[in-house]
N, C-alpha and C positions, 0 to 999 in steps of 0.2 A: 501140710505145706511143703512144698517142695523145694530143694535148695536151688534148684534154676530152674528159670524159664524161656519162655523164649515166643518171637510171634513175628509174623510179617505184616509191614507197612507199606501199603501201596505208595509211588510215588504221584499217581495222577489215575483217573479213571478216565475212560475214551467214552469220546461224547458220538462216537460212528463208527461205521463197521472197517472207514477205511482210515484212523488214525490208532497212530501207533502207541502199544501199552509201554509205562514205565518200567522198569525190572522192579521187581519186593526190594524192598529191604531186608534183611531179617536180621533181628534184633533177640540178643539174647542175655540174659541174666543167670551166670555163671559162677561156680567157687573158683578161685583164683589156684593156679596146677605152679609151682616154683620150678619146673622144668622149661616149661613152655612160654609163663607170663612175667617171668621176672624183669626183665631188662624193658619189656613193655611200660608197666605198669611201674616202673621208676621214671624213665622216660614221660610217663606222664605226670608223674608228680612233682619234677623239674621243670617242665619245660612251662605246667599253667602258676608254678611257683612263681619264676622267671617274666611270666607274663605281667606280673604284678608290681613290675622296679617301676615303670611311668607314677601309679598310684603311691609307690614313695616319694615319689621328687615331687607330684604333687603334693603330698601334706606337707612337706617340710618346707616348701613355697610359700603355703598358704598359711601356714602354723604362728598359734601365739605364742607368745612375743615374737617377731618378726627377725628371728634370728639370721636366718641365712638372705632375705633382703634388704635388712642391714649392712650384713656384711657387704655383698652384692654391689649394692650402692654407694657403700665406703671406699672400695676398690673402685669403681667404675670413676666416681669424681675425680681420685687420685690420677688416676687413668688419664683424663681429661687435662687436669691441670698440670700433669709433666708433659702433655701434649703439648700446651696452651707455652709454657715456657722455652721448650726445644724449638717449636714449630713458627710460634708468632715473630721470633726475630729475622726470620728466612724474609718475611712482606707477600708471601702464598697469595693471589687471589683471594676473592671471598667465596667462588665456587669450589676451589681446591681444596677450602680449608672445610666447607660443609660435606665434601664427599669423602675425606676422612674421618670426621666427627659420625658419620654413616659407619664408614667402616668398621670404625671403633665400636659403635654400638650391637652392629651385627656380630662382629668377634666374641663381645664381650657375654651377649645374650648366649649364643651357640658356643663358646667355649665354655660358661656357668654352666647350661643345661649340659652338658654334654660332661661336665663334674661330675655334677649332681647323678645322671645315670651313670657311669663308670661307679660312683660313693656306694649310692645304695644299691647297687649289683655286688660290687665284690665286698661290702662291709657288713650289708644287713641282709638280704635276700640269697646269699650264697650261702652264707654261714646258718643261715634253719635249713636252708636242703642240704647242708654237710651234715644237721644234726640228727635230719630223719634218715638220713645213709647210715650214720654212724649207728641208729637203732632199729626203729620198730623197721622202717624200711629195707637193712639191710640183708635182714633174717625175719620175712612175712611171715613166715609157716613156723619159724620157731613165736614171736612174740603173740602172733593170732591162732591159735591152736582150736582145730575143730574139737578134740578130744578135750576135754575134761583132763586137767594136770598138775599134781602136787608134788613140787620141789622145793628148794631152798633157797628158790627164790618167792617161793609162797605159791599158792592155789590159785589158779588162772583157765580161763575157757575163752572162746572168741570164735569169729569167722571173719574171713576176709572175701571179697566179689570183685570180679569184674563185669563191665555191661561192655557188650562185640557188635559190632554192625556188620555183617558183613563177614563175618571171622576179624574185624578189626577190632582191638582194645580200646575202647574213646571211653571207658569211663570205670571206677573203682571207688571202693569204699571199704571200710574196716570196720571192728567193733571190737572190745576187748572189757575183760573184766579181772582185772588182780588184786588179790588180798593183800600185797606187800608193795608198797610206794616204786614205783621203776624210777633207777638213777639214771641220769644221761651219762653216756658214753663220749670221749672224744677220740677219737683215732691220734696219736703222737704225733704225727707227721704234720698235725695239726698246730700242734701248741710250738708257742713259740719261747725257746731260753732266752734269758737274760746272762748275756756276756758283759763283766766288767772294762771300765777302763785298760787294764793294766793288761787285760789278754784279746784287745782288740787288737786284728792285725795290720800292719803296716802296710800301707798301698804303695808308698814312696817305694820300699826295699822290693816290691816284687817283680818277678821277671819282665812282664807285660810291658810295665815302666821303661826297662831297661832296653826295650828292644824295638819301642815305638820309634813312629817317624820322624817327629819333631824330639829327642829325651830327654833337654833341659824344660822345653815348657810342660810336658808331660811330668815330670819330675816337681816341678815349680806348686801345680795346682793338685797331683799326689799331696804334696808337702803341707797346702791348704787345707785339705781334704781331713789331714788324719788331725791337723789342730783343731779344726771345729769340732771333728767326731771324739776327738779326747777330752777337751771343754764341757762338751753338752754331755756323754757318760759318764767324766767324771763328775760334772754335778748331780748326775742321777744317783751316781754312787755314793755322795757324800750324805744325800736326803736318805737313799736308806739305811745306808749305817746307822743314822741318828736314830731312825725309826726303830733298826735293830737293834741298837743300844741301848732304848729305854724297855724294850720289853723281853730284851733279853733269850729271844726266842726265836724260829723262824715262825712266819705267818702258818697257821694250819691250811691244810688245803681241805678249802670245801665242798661237801658231797653235795649236789645240785640236784634233785630232784625233779623229774622227766618231766610222771604224771603219778599223780597222786592215787592214794590207796581208792579202793572200791569196797562198799560194804554189800551183803549177799544177793541186795535187790538192788544195785545198781551198776550200770555199764555205762561205757563210753564209744562213741560214736568217731571215728578218726580217719583222717589222709580222703575225704571226698573229693574226687577230682572227678573233671570232666573234659576232654580235649579240646581245647579252644574254637576250631571250624565247628564243632555239634553244640558250643554252648547256646542259651538262650530257645531251646526247643524242647524244653521240660527234662532232659534226659535224666535230670539229680530224682526225678521225684519216684521211679522205682528205684533207685540205689535206696534211698533216705526210707521207703517203705518198708523194704528188705531187710532193714535195720529194726523197726518197727517191730516187723513179725517176728523176726528172730528174738527179740526180747521179750514179746508177748511169751512166746512157746516157751523160752528158759526162766519165766518165773519174775521176771526185772520189772521193776516196778518203774524206777526213773531213767532214763537216757539222758548223758549229758555230749555237751559238744562243746569243745573249747575254738574261740579264733580269736586274732590278730588285728592290728592295724588297717591290714591292704586285704583282709576278705570280707568287704563291705557286701559283695553279692553274695556273700555265701551266708552273712547274716538276716540278711533281706530276705532269704530261700526258708531260711532255720524257721525264723518268725512268722511271717506273713502267710505261709505257704502249708508246711509243718505242724504250728502252734507250738515251736520250744519259747519259752520265756526268760530272758534274762537274768543271771542272778546274779554276778559281782561283773565290775569293769577294775582292773586293777592297773595302772600307770606303770610301766618298766622303765622309763626313762622319760629324755625330753621329747619324742614322739611312739614311742611303743606302748602298746595295751595291749592285756590279754582279757578276754571276756569270755564269760563262762556261762555256758546255754543249759537248759532243763525243761523234758521234756514227761510229762508225768502219760507214762504208755499205756493205761488203763483206760484212760478219759480218752485219750487219742485214739485207741481201737474203738471205744465206743461210740466216738463221732464218726469214727469211718463207716462201722457197722450202719447206722443211721443214714450216712449219707447214700448206701447200698440200697437201703429200704427203699429212702425216697426216691431213687433212680428207677428200681424195680418197678413203683406203683408208676410210675412215670411212662415207662415201657408200657407197662399193664394198658395204659391207658389209652394210650396211642395205638397199640395193637387192638384195643375194642372199638375204639372211634372209627379206624380202616376197616374191621369187618363189617358195621353198621351201614358202612357207605357204600358197602355191596350190596345193599337192600334197600337203598332209597330208587 
């Protein structure tokens, strides 16, 4: 089995001598090269993940119990009630009131969806993308070593491939095996340090307030902001101090496991991605087959894959096209889930060889039928 392969795909075949031929697309599956592929693979990783934001919004809107829908209806009802109390006494004609209600409905629905899109993007999908960049996707060569490595982090081996169409990176996939659990790394700049109320800066005493266009108004607003912030943070301080006094120790920092340990006959496929405009054309199949062939060659009996609640299409591909079986589905909060899938590599290879044998029989039979037609 070669580590890379390529083929040409015709866009269309000519029907006459005058018709023009579309250029053939050169499709190649090859190993990842750090110096030339890094930025393209990282872009592929985060762009395909960010495209899952609408699905994250859909899951929240249609979830049960309907928390998001209930909150939205409550706020919308409060808005309508306030409008009736404020605008009703003005004696507006009915058509103006209907127009106002229509505008409020449009703004509330559009504003609610915009807020959900921003929230899912900022606090859900972007966090997962940054977790990937801070860990394996930030140093692909090190995390997916093509040669066996045994160091303080445990023994590991793996491989990472890219799929190109006319030399453009449109897909990627990785596979790894680690004999020690991989701990999650977080860039320190992403950590939010807690600041006590006594250490909070005073906005009213800042130079920006003194040089404002309306300094008195700015000073009053700044004092109100300082007061509200001091009250809220001070209340948080009291709760934290009460908890700390009961335990007499600061809460220990928990080390989060990003990827669990493998047995010697196990490995995991990771970071399968296909560029959005190339999806729906079966390009995930050569990527997943390459991982399967690698596992078979390395005497890996079982391949694992992890998906989250946003990766429904990937789950369908793994289960229905390639024979992965669902092992577990863990709920990680109101909406988040983690699913683990498993493939019996030897059984998968046996099925693949049987399919090839059947296809060869069909091809031989077709060739024989064509030869017999020549003697009719």
